N, CA, C and O atoms as CSV, one atom per row, in Angstrom:
chain,resi,resn,atom,element,x,y,z
A,1,MET,N,N,55.501,-20.567,17.169
A,1,MET,CA,C,54.614,-20.134,17.912
A,1,MET,C,C,54.558,-18.467,17.884
A,1,MET,O,O,53.667,-17.712,18.272
A,2,ASP,N,N,55.923,-18.169,17.244
A,2,ASP,CA,C,56.286,-16.750,17.427
A,2,ASP,C,C,55.748,-15.907,15.651
A,2,ASP,O,O,56.144,-14.765,15.418
A,3,SER,N,N,55.333,-16.262,15.160
A,3,SER,CA,C,54.809,-15.777,13.900
A,3,SER,C,C,54.441,-14.549,14.220
A,3,SER,O,O,54.312,-14.453,15.440
A,4,ARG,N,N,54.199,-13.494,13.610
A,4,ARG,CA,C,53.577,-12.415,13.795
A,4,ARG,C,C,51.954,-12.895,13.538
A,4,ARG,O,O,51.113,-12.361,14.261
A,5,HIS,N,N,51.563,-13.753,12.663
A,5,HIS,CA,C,50.248,-13.855,12.333
A,5,HIS,C,C,50.152,-14.627,13.511
A,5,HIS,O,O,50.464,-13.573,14.066
A,6,GLN,N,N,50.001,-15.606,14.636
A,6,GLN,CA,C,49.800,-15.777,15.746
A,6,GLN,C,C,49.787,-14.909,16.829
A,6,GLN,O,O,49.630,-15.403,17.945
A,7,CYS,N,N,49.959,-13.394,16.681
A,7,CYS,CA,C,50.619,-12.870,17.765
A,7,CYS,C,C,49.576,-11.469,17.453
A,7,CYS,O,O,49.013,-11.111,16.418
A,8,VAL,N,N,49.623,-10.611,19.464
A,8,VAL,CA,C,48.648,-9.386,19.116
A,8,VAL,C,C,49.944,-8.392,19.287
A,8,VAL,O,O,50.781,-8.621,20.160
A,9,GLU,N,N,50.025,-7.564,18.628
A,9,GLU,CA,C,50.772,-6.488,18.947
A,9,GLU,C,C,49.991,-5.077,20.107
A,9,GLU,O,O,49.193,-4.190,19.806
A,10,LEU,N,N,50.574,-5.365,21.291
A,10,LEU,CA,C,50.332,-4.450,22.226
A,10,LEU,C,C,51.132,-3.234,22.258
A,10,LEU,O,O,52.235,-3.021,21.755
A,11,ASN,N,N,50.300,-2.403,23.006
A,11,ASN,CA,C,50.276,-1.053,22.901
A,11,ASN,C,C,51.963,-0.612,22.662
A,11,ASN,O,O,52.323,0.104,21.728
A,12,ASP,N,N,52.736,-1.089,23.517
A,12,ASP,CA,C,53.953,-0.912,23.742
A,12,ASP,C,C,55.015,-1.185,22.695
A,12,ASP,O,O,56.200,-0.860,22.772
A,13,GLY,N,N,54.415,-1.828,21.708
A,13,GLY,CA,C,55.108,-2.501,20.459
A,13,GLY,C,C,55.547,-3.984,20.332
A,13,GLY,O,O,56.012,-4.528,19.330
A,14,HIS,N,N,55.286,-4.572,21.650
A,14,HIS,CA,C,55.651,-5.593,21.764
A,14,HIS,C,C,54.479,-6.737,20.928
A,14,HIS,O,O,53.434,-6.271,20.475
A,15,PHE,N,N,54.769,-8.116,20.808
A,15,PHE,CA,C,53.822,-8.765,20.043
A,15,PHE,C,C,53.772,-10.347,20.938
A,15,PHE,O,O,54.735,-11.087,21.139
A,16,MET,N,N,52.223,-10.577,21.410
A,16,MET,CA,C,52.220,-10.939,22.470
A,16,MET,C,C,51.317,-12.377,21.857
A,16,MET,O,O,50.274,-12.107,21.261
A,17,PRO,N,N,51.736,-14.038,22.007
A,17,PRO,CA,C,51.256,-14.722,21.307
A,17,PRO,C,C,49.702,-14.589,21.573
A,17,PRO,O,O,49.187,-14.034,22.544
A,18,VAL,N,N,49.147,-15.123,20.666
A,18,VAL,CA,C,47.468,-14.942,21.187
A,18,VAL,C,C,46.933,-16.268,22.031
A,18,VAL,O,O,46.048,-16.212,22.884
A,19,LEU,N,N,47.758,-17.671,21.564
A,19,LEU,CA,C,47.578,-18.894,22.268
A,19,LEU,C,C,48.633,-19.193,23.215
A,19,LEU,O,O,49.824,-19.403,22.984
A,20,GLY,N,N,47.834,-19.175,24.630
A,20,GLY,CA,C,48.232,-18.599,25.880
A,20,GLY,C,C,48.067,-20.603,26.860
A,20,GLY,O,O,47.058,-21.305,26.794
A,21,PHE,N,N,49.358,-20.969,27.609
A,21,PHE,CA,C,49.578,-22.178,28.067
A,21,PHE,C,C,48.241,-21.815,29.233
A,21,PHE,O,O,48.548,-20.763,29.794
A,22,GLY,N,N,46.969,-22.309,29.730
A,22,GLY,CA,C,46.235,-22.519,30.784
A,22,GLY,C,C,46.613,-23.182,31.503
A,22,GLY,O,O,46.955,-24.314,31.164
A,23,THR,N,N,46.736,-22.630,33.173
A,23,THR,CA,C,47.006,-23.253,34.078
A,23,THR,C,C,46.488,-23.495,35.433
A,23,THR,O,O,46.883,-23.255,36.575
A,24,TYR,N,N,45.347,-24.119,34.838
A,24,TYR,CA,C,44.480,-24.592,36.061
A,24,TYR,C,C,44.630,-25.986,35.928
A,24,TYR,O,O,44.873,-26.731,34.978
A,25,ALA,N,N,44.325,-26.211,37.688
A,25,ALA,CA,C,44.430,-27.376,37.580
A,25,ALA,C,C,43.521,-27.890,38.531
A,25,ALA,O,O,43.218,-27.269,39.550
A,26,PRO,N,N,43.081,-28.985,38.240
A,26,PRO,CA,C,41.813,-29.434,39.852
A,26,PRO,C,C,42.777,-29.588,41.114
A,26,PRO,O,O,44.006,-29.636,41.167
A,27,PRO,N,N,41.699,-29.657,42.224
A,27,PRO,CA,C,42.745,-29.360,43.393
A,27,PRO,C,C,43.152,-30.797,44.036
A,27,PRO,O,O,43.283,-30.822,45.259
A,28,GLN,N,N,43.324,-31.778,43.436
A,28,GLN,CA,C,43.574,-33.256,43.820
A,28,GLN,C,C,44.614,-33.252,43.027
A,28,GLN,O,O,45.439,-34.109,43.343
A,29,VAL,N,N,45.071,-32.209,41.534
A,29,VAL,CA,C,46.486,-32.325,41.163
A,29,VAL,C,C,47.808,-32.033,42.038
A,29,VAL,O,O,47.930,-30.865,42.405
A,30,PRO,N,N,48.669,-32.812,42.364
A,30,PRO,CA,C,49.577,-31.862,43.346
A,30,PRO,C,C,50.673,-30.849,42.849
A,30,PRO,O,O,51.328,-31.155,41.852
A,31,ARG,N,N,50.851,-29.938,43.342
A,31,ARG,CA,C,51.445,-28.421,43.378
A,31,ARG,C,C,52.638,-28.974,42.387
A,31,ARG,O,O,52.920,-28.214,41.461
A,32,SER,N,N,53.249,-30.005,42.459
A,32,SER,CA,C,54.465,-30.244,41.789
A,32,SER,C,C,54.340,-30.729,40.519
A,32,SER,O,O,55.239,-30.547,39.697
A,33,ARG,N,N,53.025,-31.510,40.168
A,33,ARG,CA,C,53.201,-31.388,38.816
A,33,ARG,C,C,52.448,-30.264,37.987
A,33,ARG,O,O,51.995,-30.508,36.869
A,34,VAL,N,N,52.299,-28.571,38.806
A,34,VAL,CA,C,52.210,-27.896,38.245
A,34,VAL,C,C,53.124,-26.991,37.594
A,34,VAL,O,O,53.054,-26.233,36.627
A,35,VAL,N,N,54.194,-27.386,38.618
A,35,VAL,CA,C,55.472,-26.604,38.424
A,35,VAL,C,C,56.170,-27.709,37.152
A,35,VAL,O,O,56.799,-27.114,36.278
A,36,GLU,N,N,56.094,-29.126,37.029
A,36,GLU,CA,C,56.527,-29.670,35.631
A,36,GLU,C,C,55.954,-29.136,34.304
A,36,GLU,O,O,56.606,-28.556,33.437
A,37,ILE,N,N,54.047,-29.546,34.261
A,37,ILE,CA,C,53.760,-28.854,33.222
A,37,ILE,C,C,53.919,-27.730,32.698
A,37,ILE,O,O,54.031,-27.445,31.506
A,38,THR,N,N,53.930,-27.021,33.681
A,38,THR,CA,C,54.869,-25.624,33.135
A,38,THR,C,C,55.489,-25.318,32.624
A,38,THR,O,O,55.265,-24.532,31.704
A,39,LYS,N,N,56.725,-25.801,32.957
A,39,LYS,CA,C,57.854,-26.539,32.530
A,39,LYS,C,C,57.684,-27.023,31.331
A,39,LYS,O,O,57.657,-26.256,30.368
A,40,LEU,N,N,57.578,-28.012,31.222
A,40,LEU,CA,C,56.943,-28.814,29.830
A,40,LEU,C,C,56.438,-27.936,29.148
A,40,LEU,O,O,56.976,-27.920,28.040
A,41,ALA,N,N,55.141,-26.685,29.328
A,41,ALA,CA,C,54.781,-26.011,28.342
A,41,ALA,C,C,55.874,-24.931,27.740
A,41,ALA,O,O,55.540,-24.382,26.690
A,42,ILE,N,N,56.773,-24.682,28.144
A,42,ILE,CA,C,57.733,-23.305,27.994
A,42,ILE,C,C,58.839,-24.219,27.395
A,42,ILE,O,O,59.170,-23.601,26.383
A,43,GLU,N,N,59.472,-25.163,27.447
A,43,GLU,CA,C,60.378,-25.980,26.431
A,43,GLU,C,C,59.412,-26.288,25.157
A,43,GLU,O,O,59.868,-26.382,24.017
A,44,THR,N,N,58.246,-26.411,25.418
A,44,THR,CA,C,57.145,-26.515,23.810
A,44,THR,C,C,57.117,-25.771,23.140
A,44,THR,O,O,56.712,-26.042,22.009
A,45,GLY,N,N,57.493,-24.539,23.429
A,45,GLY,CA,C,57.588,-23.455,22.706
A,45,GLY,C,C,56.311,-22.577,23.157
A,45,GLY,O,O,55.856,-21.697,22.427
A,46,PHE,N,N,55.815,-22.865,24.319
A,46,PHE,CA,C,54.769,-22.194,24.773
A,46,PHE,C,C,55.465,-20.264,25.828
A,46,PHE,O,O,56.021,-20.358,26.922
A,47,ARG,N,N,55.201,-18.688,25.070
A,47,ARG,CA,C,55.827,-17.627,25.918
A,47,ARG,C,C,54.715,-17.248,26.821
A,47,ARG,O,O,54.883,-16.548,27.820
A,48,HIS,N,N,53.317,-17.841,26.358
A,48,HIS,CA,C,52.087,-16.916,26.806
A,48,HIS,C,C,51.400,-17.866,27.733
A,48,HIS,O,O,50.597,-18.641,27.214
A,49,ILE,N,N,51.622,-17.940,29.244
A,49,ILE,CA,C,50.891,-18.457,30.308
A,49,ILE,C,C,49.999,-17.563,31.126
A,49,ILE,O,O,50.162,-16.388,31.457
A,50,ASP,N,N,48.931,-18.475,31.395
A,50,ASP,CA,C,47.633,-17.820,31.604
A,50,ASP,C,C,47.299,-18.578,32.698
A,50,ASP,O,O,47.182,-19.796,32.833
A,51,SER,N,N,47.177,-17.752,33.381
A,51,SER,CA,C,46.689,-17.769,35.067
A,51,SER,C,C,45.795,-17.364,35.968
A,51,SER,O,O,45.249,-16.502,35.279
A,52,ALA,N,N,45.262,-17.335,36.933
A,52,ALA,CA,C,44.240,-16.673,37.750
A,52,ALA,C,C,44.331,-17.083,39.394
A,52,ALA,O,O,44.726,-18.162,39.835
A,53,TYR,N,N,43.949,-16.153,40.016
A,53,TYR,CA,C,43.962,-16.006,41.349
A,53,TYR,C,C,43.415,-17.120,42.077
A,53,TYR,O,O,44.015,-17.720,42.969
A,54,VAL,N,N,42.220,-17.382,41.652
A,54,VAL,CA,C,41.385,-18.156,41.571
A,54,VAL,C,C,41.724,-19.926,41.671
A,54,VAL,O,O,41.471,-20.818,42.480
A,55,TYR,N,N,42.176,-19.857,40.838
A,55,TYR,CA,C,43.620,-21.261,40.175
A,55,TYR,C,C,44.239,-21.476,41.675
A,55,TYR,O,O,43.658,-22.368,42.293
A,56,ASP,N,N,45.303,-20.835,42.379
A,56,ASP,CA,C,45.977,-20.974,43.409
A,56,ASP,C,C,46.970,-21.527,43.445
A,56,ASP,O,O,47.495,-22.117,44.389
A,57,ASN,N,N,47.350,-21.366,42.294
A,57,ASN,CA,C,48.648,-22.137,41.779
A,57,ASN,C,C,49.617,-20.917,41.147
A,57,ASN,O,O,50.726,-21.121,40.652
A,58,GLU,N,N,49.022,-19.717,41.259
A,58,GLU,CA,C,50.198,-18.796,41.055
A,58,GLU,C,C,52.197,-18.769,41.329
A,58,GLU,O,O,53.263,-18.450,40.802
A,59,GLU,N,N,51.465,-19.470,42.760
A,59,GLU,CA,C,53.402,-19.749,43.326
A,59,GLU,C,C,54.227,-20.803,42.700
A,59,GLU,O,O,55.429,-20.973,42.901
A,60,GLN,N,N,53.438,-21.515,41.898
A,60,GLN,CA,C,54.242,-23.137,41.377
A,60,GLN,C,C,54.423,-22.396,40.020
A,60,GLN,O,O,55.613,-22.416,39.703
A,61,VAL,N,N,53.503,-21.634,38.951
A,61,VAL,CA,C,53.765,-21.483,38.129
A,61,VAL,C,C,55.077,-20.238,37.882
A,61,VAL,O,O,55.851,-20.304,36.928
A,62,GLY,N,N,55.132,-19.052,39.016
A,62,GLY,CA,C,55.876,-18.198,39.099
A,62,GLY,C,C,57.195,-19.457,39.426
A,62,GLY,O,O,58.117,-18.946,38.789
A,63,LEU,N,N,57.494,-20.128,39.740
A,63,LEU,CA,C,58.629,-20.995,40.451
A,63,LEU,C,C,58.694,-21.841,38.933
A,63,LEU,O,O,59.881,-22.069,38.702
A,64,ALA,N,N,58.088,-22.211,38.172
A,64,ALA,CA,C,58.453,-22.867,36.453
A,64,ALA,C,C,59.414,-21.809,35.799
A,64,ALA,O,O,60.578,-21.870,35.404
A,65,ILE,N,N,58.577,-20.932,35.838
A,65,ILE,CA,C,59.228,-19.944,35.283
A,65,ILE,C,C,60.240,-19.497,35.419
A,65,ILE,O,O,60.968,-19.316,34.443
A,66,ARG,N,N,60.660,-19.137,36.802
A,66,ARG,CA,C,61.382,-18.879,37.378
A,66,ARG,C,C,62.802,-20.062,36.644
A,66,ARG,O,O,63.677,-19.822,35.812
A,67,SER,N,N,62.496,-21.214,37.351
A,67,SER,CA,C,63.375,-22.301,36.389
A,67,SER,C,C,64.041,-22.384,35.271
A,67,SER,O,O,65.103,-22.899,34.923
A,68,LYS,N,N,63.174,-21.750,34.754
A,68,LYS,CA,C,63.331,-21.848,33.155
A,68,LYS,C,C,63.999,-20.629,32.371
A,68,LYS,O,O,64.242,-20.539,31.168
A,69,MET,N,N,64.221,-19.740,33.376
A,69,MET,CA,C,65.169,-18.455,33.056
A,69,MET,C,C,66.301,-18.909,33.937
A,69,MET,O,O,67.122,-19.399,33.162
A,70,ALA,N,N,66.632,-18.969,34.825
A,70,ALA,CA,C,67.600,-19.823,35.458
A,70,ALA,C,C,68.661,-21.199,34.901
A,70,ALA,O,O,69.784,-21.506,35.302
A,71,ASP,N,N,67.871,-21.788,33.928
A,71,ASP,CA,C,68.878,-22.509,33.594
A,71,ASP,C,C,68.676,-21.989,31.806
A,71,ASP,O,O,68.625,-22.830,30.909
A,72,GLY,N,N,68.581,-20.485,31.546
A,72,GLY,CA,C,68.865,-20.691,30.535
A,72,GLY,C,C,67.956,-21.030,29.246
A,72,GLY,O,O,68.317,-21.091,28.070
A,73,PHE,N,N,67.155,-21.157,29.592
A,73,PHE,CA,C,66.159,-22.010,28.408
A,73,PHE,C,C,65.117,-20.701,27.790
A,73,PHE,O,O,64.589,-20.989,26.716
A,74,VAL,N,N,64.810,-19.465,28.287
A,74,VAL,CA,C,64.068,-18.756,27.814
A,74,VAL,C,C,64.764,-17.300,29.118
A,74,VAL,O,O,65.446,-17.322,30.142
A,75,LYS,N,N,64.091,-16.230,28.294
A,75,LYS,CA,C,64.453,-14.983,28.735
A,75,LYS,C,C,63.223,-14.226,28.845
A,75,LYS,O,O,62.268,-14.208,28.068
A,76,ARG,N,N,63.513,-13.194,30.645
A,76,ARG,CA,C,62.070,-12.990,31.445
A,76,ARG,C,C,60.988,-12.056,29.976
A,76,ARG,O,O,59.759,-12.102,29.916
A,77,GLU,N,N,61.885,-11.320,28.999
A,77,GLU,CA,C,61.587,-10.587,27.979
A,77,GLU,C,C,60.410,-11.255,26.855
A,77,GLU,O,O,59.503,-10.732,26.207
A,78,ASP,N,N,60.930,-12.717,26.984
A,78,ASP,CA,C,60.093,-13.962,25.865
A,78,ASP,C,C,58.705,-13.407,26.842
A,78,ASP,O,O,57.781,-12.767,26.340
A,79,ILE,N,N,58.771,-13.802,28.373
A,79,ILE,CA,C,57.534,-14.303,28.480
A,79,ILE,C,C,56.406,-13.394,29.000
A,79,ILE,O,O,56.497,-12.314,29.584
A,80,PHE,N,N,54.944,-14.349,28.515
A,80,PHE,CA,C,54.187,-12.703,28.867
A,80,PHE,C,C,53.260,-13.839,29.396
A,80,PHE,O,O,52.914,-14.818,28.734
A,81,TYR,N,N,52.729,-13.433,31.340
A,81,TYR,CA,C,51.872,-14.025,31.885
A,81,TYR,C,C,50.984,-12.788,31.958
A,81,TYR,O,O,51.149,-11.569,31.978
A,82,THR,N,N,49.404,-14.128,32.003
A,82,THR,CA,C,48.263,-12.999,32.015
A,82,THR,C,C,47.845,-13.910,33.371
A,82,THR,O,O,48.237,-14.984,33.829
A,83,SER,N,N,46.695,-12.762,33.826
A,83,SER,CA,C,45.987,-13.195,34.849
A,83,SER,C,C,44.677,-12.771,35.081
A,83,SER,O,O,44.027,-11.900,34.504
A,84,LYS,N,N,44.482,-13.255,35.690
A,84,LYS,CA,C,42.334,-12.383,35.966
A,84,LYS,C,C,42.042,-12.355,37.401
A,84,LYS,O,O,42.320,-13.299,38.141
A,85,VAL,N,N,41.500,-11.309,37.781
A,85,VAL,CA,C,41.220,-10.834,38.907
A,85,VAL,C,C,39.923,-11.362,39.570
A,85,VAL,O,O,39.006,-11.277,38.753
A,86,LEU,N,N,39.594,-11.773,40.514
A,86,LEU,CA,C,38.701,-12.237,40.947
A,86,LEU,C,C,37.334,-10.675,41.571
A,86,LEU,O,O,37.488,-9.976,42.573
A,87,ARG,N,N,36.158,-10.592,40.562
A,87,ARG,CA,C,35.017,-9.581,40.882
A,87,ARG,C,C,34.626,-9.277,42.338
A,87,ARG,O,O,33.926,-10.078,42.957
A,88,ILE,N,N,34.998,-8.307,42.814
A,88,ILE,CA,C,34.320,-8.126,44.182
A,88,ILE,C,C,33.160,-7.272,44.075
A,88,ILE,O,O,32.488,-7.015,45.074
């Protein structure tokens, strides 16, 4: 997933993976599963995590990312977190 051909160059010179792991989960999915599945996505190579305010799971996604950083699996500078904002 780190091939430059599968990434887009950002204005600051960093390369962000084009393919992101989407974190939407229906309301009936337990919050703990969001943490588990997001960790698994990072373990399998995803470095672009995509979320949205309306998914109401940003806290769980953050827990998963921090957990994988804490155990040394990934560095903060290797993760790209994108989100969508609600249009008012």
